[in-house]
MDAnalysis code that builds the backbone (N, CA, C; Angstrom):
import MDAnalysis as mda
import numpy as np

u = mda.Universe.empty(231, n_residues=77, atom_resindex=np.repeat(np.arange(77), 3), trajectory=True)
u.add_TopologyAttr("name", ["N", "CA", "C"] * 77)
u.add_TopologyAttr("resid", np.arange(1, 78))
u.add_TopologyAttr("resname", ["UNK", "UNK", "UNK", "UNK", "UNK", "UNK", "UNK", "UNK", "UNK", "UNK", "UNK", "UNK", "UNK", "UNK", "UNK", "UNK", "UNK", "UNK", "UNK", "UNK", "UNK", "UNK", "UNK", "UNK", "UNK", "UNK", "UNK", "UNK", "UNK", "UNK", "UNK", "UNK", "UNK", "UNK", "UNK", "UNK", "UNK", "UNK", "UNK", "UNK", "UNK", "UNK", "UNK", "UNK", "UNK", "UNK", "UNK", "UNK", "UNK", "UNK", "UNK", "UNK", "UNK", "UNK", "UNK", "UNK", "UNK", "UNK", "UNK", "UNK", "UNK", "UNK", "UNK", "UNK", "UNK", "UNK", "UNK", "UNK", "UNK", "UNK", "UNK", "UNK", "UNK", "UNK", "UNK", "UNK", "UNK"])
u.atoms.positions = np.array([
    [6.569, 0.129, 13.373],
    [5.804, 0.923, 12.417],
    [6.735, 1.636, 11.449],
    [7.774, 2.287, 11.951],
    [8.674, 3.027, 11.088],
    [9.329, 2.115, 10.071],
    [9.720, 0.907, 10.487],
    [10.352, -0.003, 9.535],
    [9.373, -0.427, 8.449],
    [8.097, -0.566, 8.810],
    [7.104, -0.892, 7.785],
    [6.976, 0.245, 6.781],
    [6.884, 1.462, 7.273],
    [6.697, 2.600, 6.366],
    [7.907, 2.829, 5.470],
    [9.071, 2.353, 5.873],
    [10.257, 2.507, 5.013],
    [10.136, 1.663, 3.753],
    [9.215, 0.733, 3.727],
    [8.986, -0.089, 2.530],
    [8.195, 0.672, 1.461],
    [7.566, 1.764, 1.847],
    [6.776, 2.563, 0.904],
    [7.661, 3.677, 0.365],
    [7.760, 3.734, -0.960],
    [8.624, 4.719, -1.599],
    [7.823, 5.574, -2.570],
    [8.308, 6.785, -2.760],
    [7.706, 7.694, -3.736],
    [8.816, 8.175, -4.651],
    [8.688, 7.818, -5.915],
    [9.700, 8.135, -6.915],
    [8.962, 8.614, -8.163],
    [9.260, 9.817, -8.644],
    [8.538, 10.331, -9.805],
    [8.677, 9.456, -11.060],
    [9.679, 8.599, -11.088],
    [9.888, 7.734, -12.248],
    [9.196, 6.377, -12.117],
    [8.576, 6.129, -10.980],
    [7.893, 4.851, -10.764],
    [6.440, 5.132, -10.406],
    [5.535, 4.538, -11.154],
    [4.090, 4.667, -10.910],
    [3.641, 6.130, -10.882],
    [4.248, 6.949, -11.717],
    [3.875, 8.365, -11.828],
    [3.986, 9.108, -10.500],
    [4.911, 8.664, -9.661],
    [5.124, 9.333, -8.391],
    [4.162, 8.948, -7.281],
    [3.285, 7.986, -7.553],
    [2.382, 7.519, -6.497],
    [3.153, 6.620, -5.539],
    [2.734, 6.550, -4.289],
    [3.401, 5.655, -3.338],
    [3.389, 4.216, -3.851],
    [4.548, 3.582, -3.782],
    [4.699, 2.212, -4.270],
    [5.491, 1.402, -3.246],
    [5.533, 0.118, -3.465],
    [6.239, -0.780, -2.553],
    [7.688, -0.939, -3.008],
    [8.628, -0.584, -2.145],
    [10.071, -0.814, -2.307],
    [10.615, -0.492, -3.711],
    [10.235, 0.626, -4.261],
    [10.689, 1.044, -5.596],
    [10.273, 0.055, -6.682],
    [9.357, -0.833, -6.368],
    [8.824, -1.751, -7.369],
    [7.603, -1.077, -8.007],
    [7.091, -1.665, -9.014],
    [5.942, -1.066, -9.694],
    [4.617, -1.627, -9.166],
    [4.512, -1.649, -7.845],
    [3.287, -2.061, -7.177],
    [2.763, -0.872, -6.372],
    [1.799, -0.132, -6.922],
    [1.262, 1.009, -6.194],
    [0.531, 0.579, -4.923],
    [0.728, 1.329, -3.880],
    [0.025, 1.086, -2.620],
    [-1.477, 1.066, -2.875],
    [-1.948, 1.998, -3.666],
    [-3.384, 2.103, -3.974],
    [-3.930, 0.789, -4.534],
    [-3.204, 0.172, -5.440],
    [-3.665, -1.087, -6.045],
    [-3.737, -2.206, -5.019],
    [-2.727, -2.292, -4.168],
    [-2.726, -3.338, -3.150],
    [-3.877, -3.145, -2.173],
    [-4.169, -1.892, -1.826],
    [-5.300, -1.612, -0.941],
    [-6.625, -1.981, -1.612],
    [-6.720, -1.744, -2.905],
    [-7.937, -2.106, -3.633],
    [-8.135, -3.623, -3.643],
    [-7.054, -4.367, -3.833],
    [-7.156, -5.829, -3.772],
    [-7.652, -6.276, -2.401],
    [-7.048, -5.718, -1.352],
    [-7.449, -6.100, 0.003],
    [-8.892, -5.706, 0.290],
    [-9.282, -4.508, -0.130],
    [-10.655, -4.047, 0.075],
    [-11.656, -4.898, -0.711],
    [-11.191, -5.443, -1.827],
    [-12.045, -6.291, -2.656],
    [-12.201, -7.700, -2.123],
    [-11.477, -8.013, -1.051],
    [-11.649, -9.325, -0.439],
    [-10.473, -10.266, -0.581],
    [-9.464, -9.869, -1.349],
    [-8.276, -10.723, -1.450],
    [-7.559, -10.730, -0.107],
    [-7.024, -11.869, 0.268],
    [-6.271, -11.963, 1.508],
    [-4.797, -11.665, 1.240],
    [-4.080, -11.392, 2.298],
    [-2.639, -11.173, 2.161],
    [-2.001, -12.417, 1.557],
    [-2.412, -13.579, 2.006],
    [-1.840, -14.825, 1.493],
    [-2.087, -14.976, -0.006],
    [-3.279, -14.627, -0.460],
    [-3.588, -14.711, -1.896],
    [-2.717, -13.748, -2.698],
    [-2.517, -12.556, -2.174],
    [-1.696, -11.576, -2.886],
    [-0.235, -12.016, -2.941],
    [0.236, -12.666, -1.896],
    [1.619, -13.142, -1.901],
    [1.824, -14.244, -2.935],
    [0.798, -15.043, -3.183],
    [0.878, -16.060, -4.232],
    [0.849, -15.386, -5.603],
    [-0.043, -14.408, -5.751],
    [-0.195, -13.703, -7.034],
    [1.034, -12.854, -7.385],
    [1.667, -12.265, -6.380],
    [2.824, -11.398, -6.572],
    [3.978, -11.931, -5.720],
    [4.687, -12.955, -6.205],
    [5.686, -13.639, -5.381],
    [6.891, -12.789, -4.973],
    [7.106, -11.658, -5.617],
    [8.229, -10.811, -5.208],
    [7.860, -9.873, -4.050],
    [6.602, -9.931, -3.600],
    [6.195, -9.156, -2.432],
    [6.324, -9.997, -1.170],
    [6.450, -9.309, -0.051],
    [6.530, -9.954, 1.256],
    [5.348, -9.492, 2.110],
    [5.025, -10.286, 3.112],
    [3.915, -9.953, 3.999],
    [4.051, -8.539, 4.558],
    [5.248, -8.160, 4.963],
    [5.453, -6.820, 5.517],
    [5.193, -5.716, 4.495],
    [5.335, -6.005, 3.204],
    [5.010, -5.009, 2.179],
    [3.531, -4.660, 2.231],
    [2.701, -5.677, 2.374],
    [1.257, -5.452, 2.404],
    [0.828, -4.827, 3.731],
    [1.478, -5.232, 4.801],
    [1.199, -4.575, 6.081],
    [1.624, -3.111, 6.027],
    [2.691, -2.818, 5.307],
    [3.141, -1.435, 5.140],
    [2.099, -0.611, 4.389],
    [1.452, -1.216, 3.404],
    [0.389, -0.512, 2.677],
    [-0.746, -0.132, 3.622],
    [-1.120, -1.058, 4.487],
    [-2.181, -0.776, 5.455],
    [-1.761, 0.311, 6.437],
    [-0.537, 0.248, 6.899],
    [-0.029, 1.258, 7.826],
    [0.048, 2.622, 7.145],
    [0.481, 2.636, 5.885],
    [0.559, 3.885, 5.125],
    [-0.824, 4.519, 5.012],
    [-1.824, 3.707, 4.715],
    [-3.191, 4.220, 4.595],
    [-3.677, 4.770, 5.934],
    [-3.415, 4.044, 7.002],
    [-3.842, 4.493, 8.328],
    [-3.177, 5.814, 8.696],
    [-1.883, 5.914, 8.466],
    [-1.164, 7.145, 8.794],
    [-1.612, 8.305, 7.910],
    [-1.903, 8.020, 6.645],
    [-2.371, 9.071, 5.734],
    [-3.688, 9.658, 6.212],
    [-4.569, 8.805, 6.696],
    [-5.852, 9.288, 7.201],
    [-5.686, 10.100, 8.478],
    [-4.725, 9.738, 9.289],
    [-4.472, 10.497, 10.514],
    [-3.907, 11.887, 10.207],
    [-3.102, 11.979, 9.148],
    [-2.441, 13.241, 8.819],
    [-3.376, 14.254, 8.171],
    [-4.382, 13.767, 7.487],
    [-5.269, 14.662, 6.751],
    [-6.645, 14.675, 7.399],
    [-7.220, 15.819, 7.419],
    [-8.597, 15.910, 7.873],
    [-9.475, 15.655, 6.657],
    [-10.017, 14.450, 6.597],
    [-10.817, 14.083, 5.442],
    [-12.244, 13.827, 5.884],
    [-13.141, 14.293, 5.093],
    [-14.548, 14.087, 5.358],
    [-15.067, 13.193, 4.253],
    [-15.284, 11.944, 4.584],
    [-15.745, 10.987, 3.598],
    [-17.248, 10.862, 3.704],
    [-17.872, 10.844, 2.557],
    [-19.310, 10.613, 2.510],
    [-19.501, 9.150, 2.135],
    [-20.055, 8.400, 3.048],
    [-20.308, 6.994, 2.791],
    [-21.726, 6.814, 2.305],
    [-21.842, 6.233, 1.142],
    [-23.184, 6.045, 0.566],
    [-23.754, 4.708, 0.927],
])
């Protein structure tokens, strides 16, 4: 898990300081939106060839850990 999370970086000069993958300009949020929209990891790897499977797994792990750290009350419509 820790090695996956090391792939997520936060740099004020990249993506306006939002969490991104390996100092690249791929925001975690965008990758999660693709996955939530139905794109598979394999499809994203074809679309973004400079990404690796572990990058996308890191996005999922980052989201899971973020939810654990914050007490969030989501209203599902």
